[in-house]
N, C-alpha and C positions, 0 to 999 in steps of 0.2 A: 094059461096065466101061471107065472112062477109063484111058488109058495112064499108067503111073507114070513121070514124068520126074524128072530130078535136082532141078529147081526145086520141083516138086510134093512130092517126098520131103522136102525141107527145110521146106516150108510145113507138111507133116504133123508134122514134129518140133516146129516152133514151136507148132502147135495142141495137140499132146500135152502140151506144157509149160505154155503160158499161155493156151490158147484155151477158148472156151465156145460151144457150138452150141445154138441154140434153134429150135424149130419152132412157128410160130404158125398155128393152123388158120384157115381162111377163116371170116369172120363177116359178118353183114348189118349195114350201117350204118343209122342211124335214117332216113336219106333214101331207103332202099331199095336202095342200091348194095351189091354184094357185094365184100368185100375178099378178095383171093386169099390162098392159103397163102403164108406168108413164112418164109424160112430166114435166121436172123440169126446172124452170126458176131461174137464179141467176143474181142479179143486185147489184152492189156495187161500192163505190167510196172511196175517201180519207176520213179519220175520221173527217176532218174539215167540210165535207159536211153533217154531221149528220142532221143539221137543214133543209137542202134541202130535204133529204130523208124522215125525219119525217113529215115535213109540206107540202110536195108537191108530191114527187114520190110515196111514199107508199099509201097516200090517193087517188091519181089518179088511181093507179092500183087496190086498194081495191074497189073503187067505180065502176070502169068499169067491173071488173070480179066478184064482189060480194064476196070479200074475207075479211079476218081479219088478214092480214100480219102485223107483227111487226118487226122493225129493230133491229139489234144487231151488236156489234163490233166483228171483226174477228182478228185472231192472227197476220196477216200481216199488221195491222194498217189500215184496211179498215172498212167501215160501210155499211150495206145493208141488204139483205135478200136472202134466198134460200127457195123456196116453190114449191109444186107440184100441178098441176091442168090440167085436160084433155083439157080445153079450150085454153091452151097455144099453141095448135097445129096451131092456126091461124097465129102465127109468121112464122111457116114453110110454111104455105099456101101463105104467103106474100113474100116468097123467102129467109127468114132467115134460114140458115142451122142448123142442130143439130151438136154440137161440135164446134171446132175452126172455127171462122168466120172472123177474122181480115183481112186476105188477100183477101177475096172474098165478104165481106159484101157490099150490095147495097141498094139503096132507093127502097121501094116497088113500083111496077109499077102503082098501083092505085094513088099514090102520084105523081110520076114522070111524068106520061102521062096525069094526070087529069088537069082540068081547074080551080079547086077550089084553090084559092090562100091561103085560110086559112089553108088548109091541108099542103101546102108547108111551111108556116110560122111555124106551130106547130111542124112539123117534124124537121125543122132546129133549133127551140128553144130547143127541147129535145136533139138533137145532140150537140148543142153548150154548153148546161148546163152540159153535161157529158164529151164530148171529145173536146170541144172548149176552147178558151181562149181570154182574153182581156188584152192588155199590153199597157204601156205608155213609150215612150222613150224621151230622151232629145236631144239636139244638141250640145253636149259637145265639139266636134271637130271643130265646125264652129264658128270662132272668130267673124264673122260679125253679128251673131245673138244676140238678146237681152239677158241680163244676165238671165232673167227668163227662156228663152228657152234653154239656155246652162246649167243651173243649175238644173232645175226641170223636172221631167218626165211628159210632157204635151201632147205629140203627140200620138194619139191613133192608135192601131193596133188590128183588130179582126182577129182571125184565127181558122181554123179547121185543125187538124193534123190527118192523117190516113195512114195506110200501104196498103190500098186498092186503086189501081189506078182508078177502076170503080167508087168507092164512091167519090173520089176527083173530077172526071169529072162531076158526077151527082150533087154534091154540087154547082159547078160552074154553071151548067145548071139551077138549081132551083133559085139561087141568081139572075142570069141574067133574068130569067123569071119574077122575082118579080121587076125588074127594076134597080137592082144594076149593073151598067155598068163597074165600075172599080174594077173588080175581078181578082186577080192574083194567079198564082200557082207556087210554088217553090218545087223542088224535090231534095233529097240528100241521100247519103249513110252515115249513122252514123259512127262515128269513130270506134266503135266496129263492126267489119264485121259480127258478129253473128246476129246483129240486122237487121231487115228488112228495105228495102228501104222505105223512107217516103215521103209523099206528103203533102204539106202545102198550103191550100187555104186561101188567106188573102185579107183583104181590109184595107185601112189606111185613116186617116184623120177625121176631125171633122164631116163633112157632112155624111160620111158613118156610123160613130159611132151613131150619133143622129138618123139617119133613121133606122138603124138596131134595136136600142132599142125601137123606137117608133112603128115599124111594126112587129118585131119578138119578141124582148124582152128577158127577162130572169127571171126564178123563183129560180135560185140558188144564195143565198146570197153571196157566195164566188166570183161569177162573178159580180153580181148586185152591191155590195157595192163598187167595184172598179170604176164602172161607176158613181155611185152617189157621191163618193168623188171627182172624176174628175169634175163632173157637178157643185159641190158646190165651189171647190177651184181652178179649172182650171188646176189641175195636180193631180197625184196620186203616192205617193212614192212606190217604189218597195219593196219587201220583208216584207210587213206588214202582220199581221195575220187578220183573219176575225174579231176577237174580237177588235183589234186595230181600224180597219176601222169602225166598228159599234160604237165604242166610239168616234171616230173622228166626225162622223155624228151627234152624240148627244152632241158635244162640251164637252166631258168628257176627251179628250185626245188631246194634242197639236200636230198637224200634223207636225210642223217644228222640233219637237224633234226627229223624225225618219230620218231626213236628216243629212248627215255628215256635221259637221260644221254648226250647226243649226242657225248661226247668219245671215242667208240670209235676206236681207232687200230690196227687189225690184223685 
C-alpha cells in the first residue's frame, strides 16, 4: 500500500469531489498489437474554477505523479483534464471505485482511521474546494435585528453536499475529530424525484468559519474570495462573480453597487 502523504490526502479529497476513475481493459488492435490496460483519471469543475485548476490542482497532481497535465475547457462549460497513468491504481487501492462513485464514495481508511490530523485537514480541504461551499445569509425576516444584519449577507455557513450517506457520516466524523463540535447534517429529496437523495453536512457562525479557514483553509479562489470579502467588509453579497470579488478586494469595484437599492447607510 502506498504511503498516505498530506499532498496525496488532498488529491484524494479533490478526487472524491470532482474526480472520475476509469479502467480500460487491454484489447487487440486490428494490426495485431495489444493495447495494455489503462487507468484514466478525469477531474473537472465549473469554468470559473480555471484559476484553481491551473494554479493548484494540476500542479499538485503533476508534482505528485511526475506528469505534465494541462487543463482545457470542455463542451459542457467545465474546465479540467483527462489523462491516463498506471499509477492512478492507488485511488482504487484506497477504496475509490472505477466508474460511477457518487452514491458509494468514502474517505480512504488511512485518513479516516489515522491519527494524523494534517491528513484529515488536507482531505477535507480538497473535498471542500471541489464539492463544498461557503454562503452568507441575512436576517431579513427578523425585525428586531440591526439594519446591517437584516440587509446584508453577513452570517456564514460552511457546507459539504453529497449523495453518499457514508461520506456524509465520515465528514462529520473527521470534523468532530478535529474539534469542530457544532456539526449538523440535513438530508432531503430534491424536487426532481429522478435526483438522488442528498446529505448536507454544515457548520454555521463566525467562530466555525474562522477556525475552518485557519485550520483547513481553501486553495480555490471561488471559495476563498468569498471568505476574504466577508473578512474585510463583514458581509459578502450573493450572486457575485469571482472577478467581481477579486476587484472588490483590490478596491477596484464598489461592493455596495451589487446590493439592491445600494443606498444602504448603516
